[in-house]
C-alpha positions in Angstrom: 139.0 88.5 -60.3 137.4 88.1 -56.6 136.9 84.7 -55.3 132.8 85.2 -55.1 132.6 86.1 -58.7 135.0 82.9 -59.4 132.3 81.1 -57.7 129.4 82.2 -60.1 131.7 81.5 -63.1 132.1 78.0 -62.3 129.7 76.7 -60.3 129.7 73.1 -58.9 127.4 70.3 -59.6 124.8 68.7 -57.4 126.2 65.4 -54.9 123.6 63.5 -57.0 124.9 63.8 -60.3 126.3 60.9 -62.6 129.9 60.9 -63.6 130.8 62.4 -67.1 133.6 61.5 -69.1 137.3 60.9 -68.2 139.7 63.9 -67.4 141.7 64.6 -64.4 140.0 64.0 -61.2 140.0 65.2 -57.1 138.5 62.5 -54.7 137.7 63.8 -51.5 137.5 61.5 -48.2 135.6 63.0 -45.4 134.9 62.2 -41.6 131.6 60.2 -41.2 131.3 61.3 -37.4 131.4 65.1 -38.7 128.5 64.5 -41.5 130.9 63.6 -44.0 129.0 61.2 -46.9 132.5 59.2 -47.7 134.1 60.0 -51.0 133.0 62.7 -53.4 134.8 62.9 -56.8 134.7 66.1 -58.6 136.0 66.7 -62.2 139.0 69.3 -62.2 138.9 72.1 -65.0 142.7 71.8 -66.1 142.6 76.0 -66.7 141.0 77.1 -63.8 141.5 74.3 -61.0 137.7 74.4 -60.2 136.4 71.6 -59.1 132.8 70.6 -60.2 131.1 67.1 -58.2 130.6 64.1 -60.2 129.1 61.8 -57.5 129.4 60.2 -54.1 130.5 56.7 -53.1 128.2 57.0 -49.8 129.0 53.7 -49.1 132.6 54.2 -48.3 131.6 55.6 -44.5 134.1 56.9 -43.1 136.8 57.7 -45.3 139.3 60.2 -43.8 142.3 58.8 -45.4 143.2 58.1 -49.1 146.1 56.8 -51.5 146.7 55.9 -54.9 148.2 52.5 -55.8 151.7 53.2 -57.7 150.0 52.8 -61.6 147.3 55.4 -60.1 144.4 52.9 -61.0 143.2 52.1 -57.4 142.1 54.4 -55.0 142.6 52.9 -51.3 140.4 54.4 -48.3 140.9 53.5 -44.7 138.5 54.8 -41.9 136.7 53.6 -38.9 137.3 53.8 -35.0 137.3 50.2 -33.4 137.8 48.3 -35.7 139.6 50.4 -38.3 139.3 49.4 -42.1 140.9 49.5 -45.6 139.2 49.1 -48.7 140.3 49.4 -52.5 138.2 51.1 -55.4 139.3 50.6 -59.3 139.0 54.2 -60.9 137.5 54.1 -63.9 135.5 56.1 -66.6 132.1 55.6 -64.8 133.6 56.5 -61.2 134.9 53.9 -58.4 134.0 50.7 -58.4 134.6 48.9 -55.3 137.2 46.0 -55.1 135.5 43.6 -52.4 134.3 45.2 -49.3 136.7 46.6 -46.2 139.3 44.8 -44.9 140.2 44.9 -41.0 143.6 46.6 -40.3 143.5 45.0 -36.8 144.2 48.7 -35.8 142.0 51.3 -34.1 141.3 54.7 -35.8 143.5 55.0 -39.3 144.6 58.3 -39.8 146.8 57.5 -42.8 147.9 55.0 -45.6 150.4 54.3 -48.1 150.8 51.6 -51.2 153.9 50.5 -50.6 154.8 47.4 -53.2 152.7 44.9 -52.6 151.7 46.0 -49.2 149.4 48.6 -48.2 150.6 49.9 -44.9 148.2 52.2 -42.2 148.8 54.0 -39.6 146.3 53.2 -36.5 146.7 56.6 -34.1 144.6 55.5 -31.5 146.1 51.6 -30.8 149.3 53.0 -31.4 150.2 50.4 -34.1 151.1 50.0 -38.0 149.1 47.7 -39.9 150.5 45.9 -43.2 148.1 44.0 -45.5 149.4 42.0 -48.8 147.7 43.4 -51.9 146.0 41.0 -54.7 147.0 40.9 -58.0 143.6 43.0 -59.1 145.2 45.6 -56.4 142.6 44.9 -53.6 143.9 44.7 -49.3 143.7 40.9 -47.9 144.0 40.2 -44.4 144.7 39.1 -41.7 147.0 42.4 -41.7 150.6 41.9 -39.9 151.0 44.5 -36.9 153.9 46.1 -35.6 153.5 47.7 -31.9 155.9 50.2 -31.0 156.5 51.5 -27.5 157.5 54.6 -25.7 155.8 57.9 -25.0 156.1 62.0 -24.5 155.9 64.3 -22.2 152.2 65.6 -23.0 150.3 63.4 -20.5 146.9 63.8 -22.9 148.4 63.2 -26.1 151.6 61.2 -25.5 150.7 58.4 -22.9 151.7 56.0 -25.6 152.9 55.5 -29.4 150.5 57.2 -31.9 151.9 56.7 -35.6 150.2 59.2 -37.7 151.9 58.7 -41.1 153.8 55.9 -42.8 155.3 56.9 -46.5 158.3 55.1 -48.8 161.4 57.3 -48.8 162.3 58.1 -52.2 164.5 55.4 -53.1 162.0 53.1 -52.3 164.0 50.9 -50.0 162.3 52.2 -46.8 159.2 53.4 -44.8 159.4 56.0 -42.7 157.0 56.7 -40.1 156.1 59.8 -37.5 154.9 59.1 -34.6 153.1 62.1 -32.5 153.0 59.8 -29.1 157.2 58.9 -28.8 158.3 62.2 -30.4 159.9 60.6 -33.3 160.7 58.9 -36.5 161.1 55.5 -37.2 162.3 54.3 -40.3 161.2 50.9 -41.3 162.3 47.9 -43.2 159.8 45.7 -45.1 159.7 41.9 -44.3 160.0 40.3 -48.0 158.4 37.4 -46.4 155.5 39.4 -45.7 155.4 39.8 -41.8 155.2 43.4 -40.0 157.7 46.0 -40.7 160.7 45.7 -38.7 162.5 48.9 -37.2 165.6 49.6 -39.0 166.3 53.1 -37.1 164.5 56.0 -34.9 165.3 59.6 -34.9 164.2 61.5 -31.4 162.9 64.8 -32.1 162.1 67.7 -29.7 160.1 66.6 -26.6 156.5 67.6 -26.7 156.7 68.6 -30.3 154.7 65.6 -31.8 155.6 64.8 -35.0 152.5 64.7 -37.3 153.6 63.9 -41.4 157.2 63.7 -43.2 157.6 65.1 -46.4 160.4 64.7 -48.8 162.4 67.2 -51.4 162.5 66.1 -55.1 166.0 65.8 -54.6 165.7 62.8 -52.5 168.3 63.8 -49.5 166.0 66.2 -47.7 162.9 65.6 -45.4 160.7 67.9 -43.7 159.0 66.7 -40.7 155.5 69.0 -39.3 155.0 68.8 -35.8 151.3 68.9 -34.2 151.7 69.6 -30.7 154.3 72.7 -31.4 153.8 74.6 -34.6 157.4 73.8 -36.2 158.8 72.0 -39.3 162.1 70.3 -38.5 164.3 69.7 -41.4 166.4 66.8 -41.6 169.2 65.0 -44.0 168.0 62.0 -45.4 170.7 59.0 -46.0 168.9 56.3 -48.2 172.1 54.3 -48.2 171.9 53.5 -44.4 168.4 54.2 -43.9 168.7 57.0 -41.1 167.1 60.4 -40.8 169.6 63.4 -39.3 167.4 66.6 -37.9 169.6 69.9 -39.0 167.5 72.6 -38.3 164.2 74.1 -37.4 161.5 76.6 -38.3 158.5 77.8 -36.3 155.3 78.2 -38.4 153.4 80.2 -35.5 151.3 83.2 -36.9 152.2 85.0 -33.5 148.4 84.6 -32.4 149.4 83.1 -28.8 148.6 86.2 -27.0 145.0 86.3 -28.7 144.5 82.9 -27.1 144.7 81.2 -30.5 146.7 77.5 -30.4 147.8 76.6 -33.6 148.3 72.2 -34.6 150.1 72.2 -38.0 148.6 69.3 -40.1 150.8 68.9 -43.3 153.6 69.7 -45.3 153.7 69.9 -49.3 156.8 70.2 -51.1 155.9 71.8 -54.7 157.0 69.3 -57.6 159.8 71.5 -58.5 161.2 71.7 -55.4 161.1 75.3 -54.7 158.5 75.7 -52.4 157.0 74.0 -49.3 153.1 74.8 -48.2 152.5 74.1 -44.7 148.3 73.9 -43.3 147.8 75.6 -40.1 144.8 74.5 -38.0 143.6 77.3 -35.1 144.7 80.1 -37.2 143.1 78.5 -40.3 146.5 79.2 -42.6 148.5 78.3 -45.4 152.0 79.2 -45.0 154.3 79.3 -48.2 157.8 78.6 -47.3 160.5 79.7 -50.1 163.2 77.1 -50.7 165.7 79.9 -52.8 168.2 79.5 -50.2 168.5 75.5 -50.9 166.2 72.8 -49.7 167.8 72.8 -46.0 167.0 76.2 -45.3 163.4 77.1 -46.0 162.4 80.4 -44.8 158.7 82.0 -44.6 157.8 84.7 -47.0 153.9 84.6 -46.7 150.9 83.3 -44.7 147.3 83.3 -46.1 144.0 82.3 -45.1 142.8 79.1 -46.1 139.4 79.8 -46.9 137.7 77.8 -44.3 138.4 76.2 -40.9 140.6 73.6 -39.6 143.1 73.0 -42.8 143.8 69.1 -42.6 145.5 68.2 -46.0 146.6 70.1 -48.9 147.0 68.8 -52.5 148.5 70.2 -55.7 147.0 70.5 -59.0 147.8 68.3 -62.2 149.3 71.2 -63.6 151.1 72.6 -60.1 149.1 75.8 -60.9 146.6 75.2 -58.2 146.7 74.5 -54.5 143.5 72.1 -52.6 142.9 72.5 -48.8 140.6 70.6 -46.9 139.1 72.2 -44.2 137.2 69.7 -41.7 135.3 72.6 -39.5 133.7 74.3 -42.3 133.0 71.4 -44.8 134.8 72.4 -47.8 137.4 72.1 -50.1 138.8 75.3 -51.1 141.2 75.7 -54.3 143.9 78.7 -54.7 145.8 79.9 -57.9 149.7 79.5 -57.0 152.1 82.6 -58.1 154.5 81.0 -60.3 157.3 83.6 -58.8 156.5 83.5 -55.4 154.5 80.2 -54.4 152.1 82.6 -52.8 148.4 81.0 -52.8 145.5 83.4 -54.0 142.3 82.0 -53.2 140.0 81.0 -56.0 137.2 78.9 -55.4 135.2 76.5 -52.7 133.3 73.3 -53.0 131.3 72.3 -50.2 132.1 68.8 -48.8 130.9 68.2 -45.3 133.9 67.3 -43.0 136.4 67.3 -45.9 139.7 65.3 -44.9 141.8 65.1 -47.4 142.2 65.7 -51.4 143.8 63.1 -53.9 144.0 63.8 -57.5 144.4 61.5 -60.6 
């Protein structure tokens, strides 16, 4: 079925519509600076994967990064430039209910956050630090934030004059936290302070100089991690030792599409591993592609098998649907979320629909 026909068969609702019923929902964060309206909530069709707008929390303002609590009952949002803030929303049958107001993270330019135990961790790109905020019993973040400010730099004088943490996520064992730092070309392994202080650096893994590590994704097996780089179109494969809290690079995969001759520079944004561990998808800004890597030769040996148009411009984030049959792409510059049917044999995405969301930055499905 053609993509245009799919859109006619599954129209989206208006942004002012009320919330209706339960079921799977997609929460979509956006950049206020690009015309975003806060957090858009959409119903997810369990069969087609189509999105239908249920409502918009415009009071969320700038909300480019979202994350769920461990029990998937609270949605966290971080944003703002200076100062950066974090807020929490209870997920209810009627929509998102604010849990208090925004809390300062004592950092500038939050770009990623994770709920880890009783702490909310925030990577602040512009100020180059990582914040840790206590989470209250009802799920709301509280201040003041405990802040870790690492040091270092990379060879790019414009993008790497100092640290720029871009991602902070727990490892599968729950013992450690890993953070990709675009500014220092490294991934840090953190341990949490049981007294609630700032994170402590356990180890630091240097990666290719000038590559700009952006995010870390784990294979379901738990002992392999993939680091996607922004300043060079590549994916680094790493062995992860949860016992010692050490990350060991073992190989690289070039993600470029070969458009360099046409003057197109490519900036990978995110890598997403399929729940069954058979595929990795990588979003590539600049060329506006979603690249599929097969893991049929093993988690340590990803190989590219497909590169599909993302259906928009500047794909910033990827998410997998609840049935693992649909892939969602947040396209910042074209202001939409596109969804794809996933071929169950090859993992290749096939465009199926589009929802207009100005300055779309990320999607969380629950």
